[in-house]
N, CA, C and O atoms as a Tinker XYZ file with bonds, in Angstrom:
   424  protein
     1  N      0.615000   -1.309000    0.397000    73     2
     2  CA     0.046000   -0.311000   -0.076000    64     1     3
     3  C      0.747000    1.248000    0.001000    63     2     4     5
     4  O      1.669000    1.531000    0.766000    81     3
     5  N      0.135000    2.151000   -0.916000    73     3     6
     6  CA     1.451000    3.685000   -0.709000    64     5     7
     7  C      0.714000    4.528000   -0.177000    63     6     8     9
     8  O     -0.494000    4.761000   -0.229000    81     7
     9  N      2.149000    5.262000    0.700000    73     7    10
    10  CA     1.430000    6.372000    1.504000    64     9    11
    11  C      1.295000    7.774000    1.033000    63    10    12    13
    12  O      2.120000    8.336000    0.313000    81    11
    13  N      0.653000    8.083000    1.300000    73    11    14
    14  CA     0.021000    9.378000    0.508000    64    13    15
    15  C      0.456000   10.103000    0.997000    63    14    16    17
    16  O      1.226000   10.735000    0.273000    81    15
    17  N      0.393000   10.512000    2.182000    73    15    18
    18  CA     0.977000   11.553000    2.618000    64    17    19
    19  C      2.455000   11.633000    2.960000    63    18    20    21
    20  O      2.714000   11.199000    4.083000    81    19
    21  N      3.613000   12.145000    2.166000    73    19    22
    22  CA     5.183000   12.002000    2.765000    64    21    23
    23  C      5.318000   12.740000    3.804000    63    22    24    25
    24  O      6.167000   12.617000    4.688000    81    23
    25  N      4.379000   13.618000    3.707000    73    23    26
    26  CA     5.279000   14.926000    4.910000    64    25    27
    27  C      4.516000   14.190000    6.217000    63    26    28    29
    28  O      4.728000   14.850000    7.234000    81    27
    29  N      3.648000   12.947000    6.478000    73    27    30
    30  CA     3.060000   12.564000    7.871000    64    29    31
    31  C      4.045000   11.124000    8.089000    63    30    32    33
    32  O      3.683000   10.052000    8.574000    81    31
    33  N      5.558000   11.547000    7.494000    73    31    34
    34  CA     5.822000    9.179000    7.612000    64    33    35
    35  C      7.229000   10.587000    8.388000    63    34    36    37
    36  O      7.565000   11.770000    8.331000    81    35
    37  N      7.528000    9.333000    8.995000    73    35    38
    38  CA     9.329000    9.748000    9.626000    64    37    39
    39  C     10.305000    8.398000    8.658000    63    38    40    41
    40  O      9.524000    7.458000    8.514000    81    39
    41  N     10.926000    8.247000    8.364000    73    39    42
    42  CA    12.087000    7.339000    8.253000    64    41    43
    43  C     12.994000    7.557000    9.138000    63    42    44    45
    44  O     13.410000    8.559000    9.720000    81    43
    45  N     13.392000    5.727000    9.152000    73    43    46
    46  CA    14.235000    5.769000    9.588000    64    45    47
    47  C     14.638000    3.905000    9.240000    63    46    48    49
    48  O     13.918000    2.908000    9.278000    81    47
    49  N     16.175000    4.100000    8.899000    73    47    50
    50  CA    16.814000    3.178000    8.296000    64    49    51
    51  C     17.513000    2.863000    9.177000    63    50    52    53
    52  O     17.891000    3.530000   10.140000    81    51
    53  N     17.804000    1.455000    8.800000    73    51    54
    54  CA    18.710000    0.754000    9.784000    64    53    55
    55  C     19.579000   -0.556000    8.900000    63    54    56    57
    56  O     19.294000   -1.572000    8.265000    81    55
    57  N     20.782000    0.199000    9.320000    73    55    58
    58  CA    22.605000   -0.718000    7.902000    64    57    59
    59  C     22.982000   -0.337000    7.487000    63    58    60    61
    60  O     22.617000    0.800000    7.190000    81    59
    61  N     24.261000   -0.942000    6.961000    73    59    62
    62  CA    25.506000   -1.002000    6.726000    64    61    63
    63  C     25.940000    0.937000    6.149000    63    62    64    65
    64  O     24.929000    1.386000    5.608000    81    63
    65  N     26.558000    1.507000    6.159000    73    63    66
    66  CA    26.123000    2.561000    5.924000    64    65    67
    67  C     26.822000    2.634000    4.657000    63    66    68    69
    68  O     27.783000    3.399000    4.722000    81    67
    69  N     26.645000    2.054000    3.452000    73    67    70
    70  CA    26.993000    2.551000    1.953000    64    69    71
    71  C     29.081000    2.931000    1.498000    63    70    72    73
    72  O     29.762000    3.579000    2.293000    81    71
    73  N     29.507000    2.536000    0.554000    73    71    74
    74  CA    31.607000    2.276000    0.468000    64    73    75
    75  C     31.475000    3.985000    0.350000    63    74    76    77
    76  O     32.596000    4.482000    0.461000    81    75
    77  N     30.407000    5.004000    0.156000    73    75    78
    78  CA    30.666000    5.945000    0.064000    64    77    79
    79  C     30.457000    6.781000    1.565000    63    78    80    81
    80  O     30.561000    7.997000    1.404000    81    79
    81  N     30.206000    6.403000    2.863000    73    79    82
    82  CA    29.945000    6.354000    3.725000    64    81    83
    83  C     30.814000    5.969000    4.701000    63    82    84    85
    84  O     30.894000    6.384000    5.858000    81    83
    85  N     31.520000    5.059000    4.084000    73    83    86
    86  CA    32.737000    4.219000    5.332000    64    85    87
    87  C     33.111000    4.563000    6.247000    63    86    88    89
    88  O     32.802000    4.425000    7.431000    81    87
    89  N     34.434000    5.462000    5.273000    73    87    90
    90  CA    34.900000    5.821000    5.927000    64    89    91
    91  C     34.359000    7.041000    6.669000    63    90    92    93
    92  O     35.208000    7.000000    7.560000    81    91
    93  N     33.794000    7.835000    6.917000    73    91    94
    94  CA    32.908000    8.526000    8.006000    64    93    95
    95  C     32.419000    7.691000    9.096000    63    94    96    97
    96  O     33.181000    7.684000   10.063000    81    95
    97  N     31.137000    6.834000    9.243000    73    95    98
    98  CA    29.813000    6.471000    9.845000    64    97    99
    99  C     30.425000    4.699000    9.689000    63    98   100   101
   100  O     29.665000    3.793000    9.346000    81    99
   101  N     32.027000    4.460000   10.041000    73    99   102
   102  CA    32.280000    2.459000    9.452000    64   101   103
   103  C     31.454000    2.201000    9.004000    63   102   104   105
   104  O     30.544000    2.697000    8.340000    81   103
   105  N     31.995000    0.647000    9.672000    73   103   106
   106  CA    31.191000   -0.506000    8.699000    64   105   107
   107  C     29.814000   -1.082000    9.414000    63   106   108   109
   108  O     29.097000   -1.985000    8.981000    81   107
   109  N     29.661000   -0.415000   10.469000    73   107   110
   110  CA    28.824000   -1.163000   11.869000    64   109   111
   111  C     27.513000   -0.795000   11.473000    63   110   112   113
   112  O     27.416000    0.431000   11.436000    81   111
   113  N     26.479000   -1.376000   11.167000    73   111   114
   114  CA    25.610000   -1.421000   10.835000    64   113   115
   115  C     25.353000    0.389000   12.159000    63   114   116   117
   116  O     25.905000    0.695000   13.216000    81   115
   117  N     24.192000    1.147000   11.241000    73   115   118
   118  CA    24.034000    2.477000   11.855000    64   117   119
   119  C     22.161000    2.479000   11.613000    63   118   120   121
   120  O     21.604000    1.587000   10.974000    81   119
   121  N     21.689000    3.212000   12.017000    73   119   122
   122  CA    20.928000    4.139000   12.453000    64   121   123
   123  C     20.193000    5.615000   11.799000    63   122   124   125
   124  O     20.408000    6.564000   12.554000    81   123
   125  N     19.669000    5.857000   11.001000    73   123   126
   126  CA    19.746000    6.933000   10.277000    64   125   127
   127  C     18.229000    7.180000   10.298000    63   126   128   129
   128  O     17.369000    6.340000   10.030000    81   127
   129  N     18.024000    8.512000   10.672000    73   127   130
   130  CA    16.583000    8.881000   11.029000    64   129   131
   131  C     16.482000   10.405000   10.231000    63   130   132   133
   132  O     17.105000   11.456000   10.385000    81   131
   133  N     15.699000   10.106000    9.571000    73   131   134
   134  CA    15.285000   11.102000    7.810000    64   133   135
   135  C     16.472000   11.460000    7.440000    63   134   136   137
   136  O     16.560000   11.186000    6.243000    81   135
   137  N     17.935000   12.166000    8.011000    73   135   138
   138  CA    19.144000   12.019000    6.447000    64   137   139
   139  C     20.032000   12.453000    7.509000    63   138   140   141
   140  O     20.864000   13.263000    7.100000    81   139
   141  N     20.109000   12.211000    8.571000    73   139   142
   142  CA    20.747000   11.957000    9.944000    64   141   143
   143  C     21.745000   10.670000   10.774000    63   142   144   145
   144  O     21.203000    9.712000   11.324000    81   143
   145  N     23.089000   10.840000   10.742000    73   143   146
   146  CA    23.525000    9.001000   11.186000    64   145   147
   147  C     22.648000    9.919000   13.018000    63   146   148   149
   148  O     22.452000   10.920000   13.707000    81   147
   149  N     22.532000    8.911000   12.862000    73   147   150
   150  CA    21.974000    8.237000   15.145000    64   149   151
   151  C     22.360000    7.899000   15.884000    63   150   152   153
   152  O     23.589000    7.870000   15.936000    81   151
   153  N     21.415000    7.313000   17.181000    73   151   154
   154  CA    21.793000    6.443000   18.014000    64   153   155
   155  C     20.858000    5.871000   17.790000    63   154   156   157
   156  O     20.288000    6.022000   16.710000    81   155
   157  N     20.213000    4.693000   19.115000    73   155   158
   158  CA    19.438000    4.098000   19.323000    64   157   159
   159  C     18.791000    5.556000   20.204000    63   158   160   161
   160  O     17.659000    5.973000   19.961000    81   159
   161  N     19.643000    6.169000   21.163000    73   159   162
   162  CA    18.911000    7.071000   22.170000    64   161   163
   163  C     18.332000    8.330000   21.556000    63   162   164   165
   164  O     17.580000    9.166000   22.057000    81   163
   165  N     18.752000    8.273000   20.606000    73   163   166
   166  CA    17.892000    9.749000   19.440000    64   165   167
   167  C     17.014000    8.722000   19.039000    63   166   168   169
   168  O     17.680000    7.713000   18.805000    81   167
   169  N     16.014000    8.568000   18.887000    73   167   170
   170  CA    14.940000    8.037000   18.754000    64   169   171
   171  C     13.557000    8.202000   19.296000    63   170   172   173
   172  O     12.421000    7.977000   18.880000    81   171
   173  N     14.186000    8.764000   20.577000    73   171   174
   174  CA    12.733000    9.565000   21.133000    64   173   175
   175  C     12.359000   10.584000   21.275000    63   174   176   177
   176  O     11.265000   11.123000   21.439000    81   175
   177  N     13.534000   10.915000   21.192000    73   175   178
   178  CA    13.747000   12.686000   21.118000    64   177   179
   179  C     13.230000   13.234000   19.046000    63   178   180   181
   180  O     12.535000   14.064000   18.461000    81   179
   181  N     13.627000   12.741000   18.910000    73   179   182
   182  CA    13.812000   12.233000   16.692000    64   181   183
   183  C     12.102000   12.431000   16.809000    63   182   184   185
   184  O     11.526000   13.517000   16.865000    81   183
   185  N     11.633000   11.440000   16.825000    73   183   186
   186  CA     9.921000   11.281000   17.160000    64   185   187
   187  C      9.126000   12.368000   18.354000    63   186   188   189
   188  O      7.975000   12.710000   18.085000    81   187
   189  N      9.526000   12.695000   19.169000    73   187   190
   190  CA     8.781000   14.081000   20.207000    64   189   191
   191  C      9.291000   15.226000   19.264000    63   190   192   193
   192  O      8.369000   15.973000   18.939000    81   191
   193  N     10.821000   15.653000   18.604000    73   191   194
   194  CA    10.111000   16.614000   17.467000    64   193   195
   195  C      9.205000   16.928000   16.646000    63   194   196   197
   196  O      8.621000   18.011000   16.653000    81   195
   197  N      8.879000   15.443000   15.377000    73   195   198
   198  CA     8.032000   15.310000   14.742000    64   197   199
   199  C      6.979000   15.681000   14.788000    63   198   200   201
   200  O      6.149000   16.280000   14.103000    81   199
   201  N      7.132000   15.132000   15.945000    73   199   202
   202  CA     5.091000   15.279000   16.323000    64   201   203
   203  C      4.942000   16.593000   17.225000    63   202   204   205
   204  O      3.793000   16.554000   17.664000    81   203
   205  N      5.728000   17.984000   17.798000    73   203   206
   206  CA     6.031000   18.929000   17.622000    64   205   207
   207  C      6.423000   19.580000   16.729000    63   206   208   209
   208  O      6.443000   20.767000   17.056000    81   207
   209  N      6.883000   19.345000   15.363000    73   207   210
   210  CA     6.867000   20.147000   14.105000    64   209   211
   211  C      5.230000   20.028000   13.450000    63   210   212   213
   212  O      5.202000   20.452000   12.294000    81   211
   213  N      4.222000   19.663000   13.829000    73   211   214
   214  CA     3.216000   19.251000   13.327000    64   213   215
   215  C      2.417000   19.655000   13.965000    63   214   216   217
   216  O      2.278000   19.778000   15.182000    81   215
   217  N      1.456000   20.038000   12.562000    73   215   218
   218  CA    -0.307000   20.896000   13.965000    64   217   219
   219  C     -1.038000   19.490000   14.534000    63   218   220   221
   220  O     -0.940000   18.439000   13.901000    81   219
   221  N     -1.682000   19.576000   15.631000    73   219   222
   222  CA    -1.757000   18.516000   16.569000    64   221   223
   223  C     -3.108000   17.995000   16.256000    63   222   224   225
   224  O     -3.536000   17.278000   17.161000    81   223
   225  N     -4.014000   18.157000   15.117000    73   223   226
   226  CA    -5.013000   17.331000   14.260000    64   225   227
   227  C     -3.994000   16.105000   13.742000    63   226   228   229
   228  O     -4.238000   14.906000   13.879000    81   227
   229  N     -2.632000   16.751000   13.031000    73   227   230
   230  CA    -2.083000   15.844000   12.366000    64   229   231
   231  C     -2.004000   14.755000   12.646000    63   230   232   233
   232  O     -2.259000   13.733000   12.009000    81   231
   233  N     -1.479000   14.994000   14.065000    73   231   234
   234  CA    -0.055000   14.471000   14.952000    64   233   235
   235  C     -0.873000   12.728000   14.565000    63   234   236   237
   236  O     -0.151000   12.164000   13.743000    81   235
   237  N     -1.934000   11.962000   14.890000    73   235   238
   238  CA    -2.381000   11.298000   15.086000    64   237   239
   239  C     -2.238000   10.474000   14.281000    63   238   240   241
   240  O     -2.104000    9.322000   14.694000    81   239
   241  N     -2.207000   10.748000   12.684000    73   239   242
   242  CA    -1.916000   10.175000   11.166000    64   241   243
   243  C     -0.341000    9.943000   11.065000    63   242   244   245
   244  O     -0.112000    8.865000   10.518000    81   243
   245  N      0.983000   10.737000   11.484000    73   243   246
   246  CA     1.691000   10.129000   11.715000    64   245   247
   247  C      2.129000    8.681000   11.770000    63   246   248   249
   248  O      1.657000    7.801000   12.489000    81   247
   249  N      3.401000    8.554000   10.629000    73   247   250
   250  CA     3.822000    7.228000   10.359000    64   249   251
   251  C      5.132000    7.004000   10.309000    63   250   252   253
   252  O      5.966000    7.645000    9.670000    81   251
   253  N      5.343000    5.809000   11.200000    73   251   254
   254  CA     7.155000    5.179000   11.109000    64   253   255
   255  C      7.661000    4.626000    9.962000    63   254   256   257
   256  O      7.441000    3.423000    9.822000    81   255
   257  N      8.174000    5.090000    9.251000    73   255   258
   258  CA     8.457000    4.286000    8.221000    64   257   259
   259  C      9.834000    3.656000    8.570000    63   258   260   261
   260  O     10.851000    4.339000    8.439000    81   259
   261  N      9.905000    2.198000    9.071000    73   259   262
   262  CA    10.738000    1.148000    8.776000    64   261   263
   263  C     11.928000    0.137000    7.930000    63   262   264   265
   264  O     12.041000   -1.085000    8.027000    81   263
   265  N     12.782000    1.120000    7.051000    73   263   266
   266  CA    13.030000    0.363000    5.691000    64   265   267
   267  C     14.853000   -0.553000    6.520000    63   266   268   269
   268  O     15.736000    0.177000    6.968000    81   267
   269  N     14.972000   -1.825000    6.526000    73   267   270
   270  CA    15.964000   -2.628000    7.314000    64   269   271
   271  C     16.356000   -2.620000    6.287000    63   270   272   273
   272  O     15.680000   -2.376000    5.288000    81   271
   273  N     17.928000   -2.972000    6.316000    73   271   274
   274  CA    19.265000   -3.872000    5.058000    64   273   275
   275  C     18.321000   -5.448000    5.539000    63   274   276   277
   276  O     18.003000   -5.852000    6.658000    81   275
   277  N     18.137000   -5.906000    4.482000    73   275   278
   278  CA    18.299000   -7.534000    5.144000    64   277   279
   279  C     19.966000   -8.317000    6.144000    63   278   280   281
   280  O     20.250000   -9.507000    6.282000    81   279
   281  N     20.452000   -7.532000    6.465000    73   279   282
   282  CA    21.861000   -8.088000    6.521000    64   281   283
   283  C     21.927000   -7.336000    8.293000    63   282   284   285
   284  O     22.877000   -7.625000    9.021000    81   283
   285  N     21.172000   -6.699000    8.621000    73   283   286
   286  CA    21.121000   -6.199000    9.981000    64   285   287
   287  C     20.676000   -6.652000   10.354000    63   286   288   289
   288  O     19.828000   -7.266000    9.706000    81   287
   289  N     20.806000   -6.931000   12.481000    73   287   290
   290  CA    20.782000   -7.740000   13.162000    64   289   291
   291  C     19.873000   -7.116000   13.481000    63   290   292   293
   292  O     19.705000   -5.901000   13.372000    81   291
   293  N     19.103000   -8.012000   13.970000    73   291   294
   294  CA    16.996000   -8.377000   14.553000    64   293   295
   295  C     17.145000   -7.651000   16.016000    63   294   296   297
   296  O     16.017000   -7.545000   16.497000    81   295
   297  N     18.174000   -7.100000   16.911000    73   295   298
   298  CA    18.770000   -7.062000   18.089000    64   297   299
   299  C     18.887000   -5.258000   17.641000    63   298   300   301
   300  O     18.345000   -4.335000   18.248000    81   299
   301  N     19.569000   -5.181000   16.682000    73   299   302
   302  CA    19.045000   -3.452000   16.399000    64   301   303
   303  C     18.048000   -2.876000   16.140000    63   302   304   305
   304  O     17.954000   -1.687000   16.445000    81   303
   305  N     16.887000   -3.622000   15.428000    73   303   306
   306  CA    15.557000   -3.219000   14.959000    64   305   307
   307  C     14.643000   -3.830000   16.469000    63   306   308   309
   308  O     13.968000   -2.990000   17.065000    81   307
   309  N     14.662000   -4.745000   16.811000    73   307   310
   310  CA    14.180000   -4.751000   18.615000    64   309   311
   311  C     14.295000   -3.388000   19.550000    63   310   312   313
   312  O     13.382000   -2.959000   20.256000    81   311
   313  N     16.067000   -2.593000   19.355000    73   311   314
   314  CA    16.629000   -1.749000   20.324000    64   313   315
   315  C     15.794000   -0.723000   19.648000    63   314   316   317
   316  O     15.583000    0.219000   20.413000    81   315
   317  N     15.131000   -0.547000   18.238000    73   315   318
   318  CA    14.345000    0.370000   17.668000    64   317   319
   319  C     12.845000   -0.188000   18.100000    63   318   320   321
   320  O     12.267000   -0.302000   19.181000    81   319
   321  N     12.656000   -0.349000   17.346000    73   319   322
   322  CA    11.272000   -0.768000   18.672000    64   321   323
   323  C     11.122000   -0.692000   19.290000    63   322   324   325
   324  O      9.918000   -0.698000   19.550000    81   323
   325  N     11.895000   -0.548000   20.188000    73   323   326
   326  CA    11.564000   -0.895000   21.593000    64   325   327
   327  C     11.071000    0.685000   22.154000    63   326   328   329
   328  O     10.157000    1.033000   22.902000    81   327
   329  N     12.273000    1.548000   21.320000    73   327   330
   330  CA    11.708000    2.834000   21.540000    64   329   331
   331  C     10.559000    3.420000   21.172000    63   330   332   333
   332  O      9.824000    4.115000   21.874000    81   331
   333  N     10.406000    3.067000   19.860000    73   331   334
   334  CA     9.094000    3.470000   19.634000    64   333   335
   335  C      7.872000    2.869000   20.514000    63   334   336   337
   336  O      6.892000    3.470000   20.955000    81   335
   337  N      8.172000    1.695000   20.619000    73   335   338
   338  CA     6.782000    1.353000   21.690000    64   337   339
   339  C      6.577000    2.946000   23.717000    63   338   340   341
   340  O      5.658000    3.129000   24.516000    81   339
   341  N      7.959000    3.560000   23.574000    73   339   342
   342  CA     8.393000    3.996000   24.911000    64   341   343
   343  C      7.856000    5.125000   24.278000    63   342   344   345
   344  O      7.461000    5.754000   25.259000    81   343
   345  N      7.553000    5.860000   23.219000    73   343   346
   346  CA     7.293000    7.464000   22.681000    64   345   347
   347  C      5.748000    6.531000   22.277000    63   346   348   349
   348  O      5.347000    6.098000   23.358000    81   347
   349  N      4.948000    6.165000   21.344000    73   347   350
   350  CA     3.616000    5.019000   21.762000    64   349   351
   351  C      3.499000    5.892000   19.975000    63   350   352   353
   352  O      2.624000    6.653000   19.560000    81   351
   353  N      4.569000    5.452000   19.381000    73   351   354
   354  CA     4.438000    5.512000   17.973000    64   353   355
   355  C      4.404000    4.239000   17.707000    63   354   356   357
   356  O      5.284000    3.388000   17.578000    81   355
   357  N      3.543000    4.227000   17.657000    73   355   358
   358  CA     2.863000    1.721000   17.062000    64   357   359
   359  C      2.035000    2.394000   15.684000    63   358   360   361
   360  O      0.900000    1.935000   15.562000    81   359
   361  N      2.335000    3.153000   14.900000    73   359   362
   362  CA     2.311000    2.785000   13.237000    64   361   363
   363  C      3.295000    3.078000   12.639000    63   362   364   365
   364  O      3.986000    4.093000   12.546000    81   363
   365  N      3.312000    2.024000   12.201000    73   363   366
   366  CA     4.712000    1.464000   11.653000    64   365   367
   367  C      4.761000    0.767000   10.020000    63   366   368   369
   368  O      4.199000   -0.291000    9.737000    81   367
   369  N      5.355000    1.393000    9.292000    73   367   370
   370  CA     5.614000    0.855000    7.975000    64   369   371
   371  C      6.558000    0.262000    7.623000    63   370   372   373
   372  O      7.500000    0.946000    7.224000    81   371
   373  N      6.713000   -1.313000    7.619000    73   371   374
   374  CA     8.031000   -1.515000    7.466000    64   373   375
   375  C      7.678000   -1.673000    5.572000    63   374   376   377
   376  O      6.951000   -2.253000    4.765000    81   375
   377  N      9.014000   -0.494000    5.704000    73   375   378
   378  CA     9.525000   -1.091000    4.299000    64   377   379
   379  C     10.355000   -2.408000    3.478000    63   378   380   381
   380  O     11.217000   -3.144000    3.958000    81   379
   381  N     10.043000   -2.418000    2.724000    73   379   382
   382  CA    10.975000   -4.364000    2.200000    64   381   383
   383  C     11.044000   -4.368000    0.933000    63   382   384   385
   384  O      9.942000   -4.113000    0.447000    81   383
   385  N     12.301000   -4.641000   -0.264000    73   383   386
   386  CA    12.315000   -5.167000   -1.569000    64   385   387
   387  C     11.002000   -5.821000   -2.264000    63   386   388   389
   388  O      9.893000   -6.256000   -1.952000    81   387
   389  N     11.578000   -5.678000   -3.061000    73   387   390
   390  CA    10.790000   -6.145000   -3.798000    64   389   391
   391  C     11.176000   -7.166000   -4.552000    63   390   392   393
   392  O     12.396000   -7.133000   -4.711000    81   391
   393  N     10.500000   -8.347000   -5.256000    73   391   394
   394  CA    10.758000   -9.756000   -5.182000    64   393   395
   395  C      9.833000  -10.817000   -4.285000    63   394   396   397
   396  O      8.977000  -10.565000   -3.436000    81   395
   397  N     10.407000  -12.317000   -4.872000    73   395   398
   398  CA     8.584000  -13.201000   -4.561000    64   397   399
   399  C      9.296000  -13.424000   -3.885000    63   398   400   401
   400  O     10.518000  -13.512000   -4.000000    81   399
   401  N      8.261000  -13.628000   -2.580000    73   399   402
   402  CA     8.133000  -13.953000   -1.226000    64   401   403
   403  C      8.298000  -15.711000   -1.666000    63   402   404   405
   404  O      7.412000  -15.484000   -2.490000    81   403
   405  N      8.525000  -16.809000   -1.815000    73   403   406
   406  CA     8.668000  -17.774000   -2.109000    64   405   407
   407  C     10.585000  -17.997000   -2.392000    63   406   408   409
   408  O     11.117000  -19.106000   -2.346000    81   407
   409  N     11.281000  -16.814000   -2.645000    73   407   410
   410  CA    12.495000  -16.685000   -2.716000    64   409   411
   411  C     13.267000  -17.465000   -0.997000    63   410   412   413
   412  O     14.390000  -17.922000   -0.782000    81   411
   413  N     11.925000  -17.294000    0.014000    73   411   414
   414  CA    12.589000  -16.405000    0.913000    64   413   415
   415  C     12.470000  -18.578000    1.752000    63   414   416   417
   416  O     13.105000  -18.901000    2.756000    81   415
   417  N     12.016000  -19.067000    1.366000    73   415   418
   418  CA    11.776000  -20.006000    1.923000    64   417   419
   419  C     13.305000  -21.183000    1.039000    63   418   420   421
   420  O     13.954000  -22.120000    1.503000    81   419
   421  N     13.332000  -20.605000   -0.121000    73   419   422
   422  CA    14.834000  -21.709000   -0.269000    64   421   423
   423  C     16.116000  -21.928000    0.438000    63   422   424
   424  O     16.903000  -22.786000    0.038000    81   423
């Protein structure tokens, strides 16, 4: 399902930085909030700041889009989800890559 209002979406990316950023960000999986590298502890302030920047009637429609690289440790994903639960950001859209779901069974 396509998200209609992109301004109501907060993006969280998790995974290894691309080769272009490996010199500054390292080779370990990192979190990126919208367009900035961050730590797990930065998620709560990020969500609260995004909510504060929107009109009050739009806050219930805010969605968090979580895009995670296939090689990322599930522990990092669990930490992200824990932070989101603590600020009641429960509307999560999981972004995946396209392909045939049966490929996962091989």
